C-alpha positions in Angstrom: -80.3 0.4 -95.1 -79.2 1.7 -98.5 -76.9 4.4 -96.6 -75.2 1.7 -94.4 -74.1 -0.3 -97.5 -72.5 2.8 -99.1 -70.5 3.3 -96.0 -69.1 -0.5 -95.9 -68.7 -0.1 -99.6 -66.3 2.9 -99.0 -64.8 1.8 -96.2 -63.5 -1.5 -97.8 -62.4 0.7 -100.5 -60.3 2.8 -98.4 -58.8 -0.1 -96.6 -57.5 -1.7 -99.8 -56.2 1.8 -100.9 -54.3 1.8 -97.9 -52.9 -2.0 -98.1 -52.1 -0.7 -101.9 -50.5 2.5 -100.6 -48.5 0.2 -98.1 -47.5 -2.6 -100.8 -46.4 0.1 -103.0 -44.2 2.1 -100.2 -42.6 -1.4 -99.1 -41.8 -2.2 -102.8 -40.1 1.3 -103.2 -38.1 1.1 -100.1 -36.6 -2.5 -100.5 -36.4 -1.6 -104.3 -32.8 -3.1 -105.3 -32.6 -1.2 -108.5 -29.2 -3.0 -109.2 -29.0 -6.4 -109.9 -25.8 -8.1 -109.7 -24.6 -10.1 -112.9 -22.8 -13.5 -113.3 -19.6 -11.6 -113.9 -19.5 -9.8 -110.6 -16.3 -10.0 -108.4 -15.8 -9.9 -104.2 -13.7 -7.3 -102.4 -13.3 -7.3 -98.5 -12.6 -4.3 -96.0 -11.8 -4.7 -92.3 -13.4 -1.7 -90.2 -13.0 -1.4 -86.6 -16.4 0.1 -86.3 -19.5 -0.6 -88.8 -21.9 1.2 -87.3 -25.7 -0.2 -88.4 -24.1 -1.2 -91.9 -25.9 -4.2 -92.9 -26.1 -6.9 -95.5 -27.7 -5.8 -98.8 -26.7 -2.2 -98.2 -25.2 -0.4 -101.3 -21.8 0.1 -102.5 -21.6 3.1 -104.4 -18.7 5.4 -106.4 -19.3 9.2 -107.1 -23.2 8.5 -105.9 -23.4 5.5 -108.2 -24.4 1.7 -107.3 -21.5 -0.5 -108.3 -22.3 -3.0 -105.8 -23.9 -4.6 -102.6 -22.6 -5.7 -99.1 -22.8 -9.3 -99.8 -21.7 -10.5 -95.9 -20.5 -9.0 -92.7 -18.6 -11.3 -90.1 -16.2 -10.3 -87.1 -12.5 -11.5 -87.3 -11.3 -13.2 -84.4 -7.7 -12.7 -85.3 -7.9 -8.8 -86.6 -10.6 -8.2 -84.0 -12.3 -6.4 -86.4 -15.6 -6.5 -88.7 -15.2 -8.1 -92.3 -17.2 -6.7 -94.8 -17.2 -8.6 -97.7 -18.4 -6.4 -101.0 -20.0 -7.5 -103.9 -19.1 -5.5 -107.4 -20.7 -5.5 -110.5 -18.2 -6.6 -113.1 -18.5 -3.8 -115.6 -16.6 -1.8 -112.9 -13.4 -3.7 -113.1 -11.5 -1.1 -113.3 -11.7 0.3 -109.5 -7.9 1.3 -108.6 -6.3 -1.4 -105.9 -5.5 1.8 -103.8 -8.7 3.2 -103.5 -10.6 3.5 -100.0 -13.8 2.4 -98.5 -15.9 4.5 -95.9 -18.9 3.9 -94.3 -21.4 6.7 -94.7 -24.9 7.4 -93.6 -27.7 8.5 -96.4 -29.1 11.5 -95.0 -29.8 12.0 -91.1 -31.9 9.0 -90.6 -30.9 7.2 -93.2 -29.4 3.7 -93.7 -25.9 3.2 -94.2 -23.9 2.6 -97.0 -20.0 1.8 -98.0 -18.7 4.7 -100.5 -15.4 3.8 -102.6 -13.2 6.6 -103.4 -11.0 5.9 -106.6 -7.1 6.1 -105.4 -4.6 6.7 -108.4 -3.2 3.3 -109.1 -2.8 2.0 -112.6 -3.4 -1.6 -111.0 -7.0 -2.7 -110.3 -8.9 -4.6 -107.9 -9.4 -8.5 -108.6 -11.8 -10.9 -107.0 -10.9 -11.6 -103.0 -8.8 -8.6 -102.8 -8.6 -6.6 -99.7 -9.4 -2.9 -99.5 -6.5 -1.6 -97.3 -7.7 2.1 -96.8 -10.8 2.4 -94.9 -12.8 4.9 -92.8 -15.1 3.8 -90.0 -18.6 4.7 -89.6 -19.0 7.9 -87.4 -21.5 7.0 -84.7 -23.6 9.6 -83.6 -23.7 8.6 -79.9 -20.1 9.0 -79.6 -19.8 12.0 -81.4 -22.6 13.6 -79.0 -20.7 11.9 -75.6 -17.1 13.3 -76.8 -18.7 16.9 -77.4 -20.4 16.7 -73.7 -17.6 15.1 -71.9 -15.2 18.0 -73.4 -18.0 21.0 -72.6 -18.0 19.4 -69.2 -14.1 19.1 -68.7 -13.8 22.9 -70.0 -16.2 24.3 -67.6 -14.6 22.3 -64.6 -11.0 23.2 -65.6 -12.2 27.3 -66.1 -13.9 27.3 -62.8 -10.9 26.0 -60.9 -8.3 28.1 -63.0 -9.6 31.3 -61.5 -11.5 31.0 -57.9 -13.9 33.2 -56.9 -12.9 36.3 -54.7 -13.7 36.6 -51.2 -17.0 38.4 -50.3 -16.4 42.1 -49.8 -12.6 42.0 -51.8 -13.0 42.9 -55.1 
């Protein structure tokens, strides 16, 4: 009876350790590492395609998180996705001619908004619109364009030079 109890205790500890590891990973993945203070402000950007961008995604400049995506909605007048960015008040000197681009973190990572500073002397204020945007690059679209171009090149090269009749060269 002794070996059975030891196996039961070992199995129980192993399962608890597994749950602890999963809990640790979940807290690391969802760690916001960035809390917005009360003096934050909002910017809006209208994109043709936001890919898989989600609310809560980071907004960064030069790799430093300066805010979060607060809201995403579709504007029926513009026919674009409007992304509301909430920027921490410490970063209140972002030039108003800066641009916003949607990038993917790594090959399979989540998407985020990258702000690239412009050269203007004026800074964004609460509620301003970012005029210069670059849409998300959708991998499926790139693959289909590549395949379509390869197929059209093959078709045009085969139709341009018909094969010589048999026996004549």
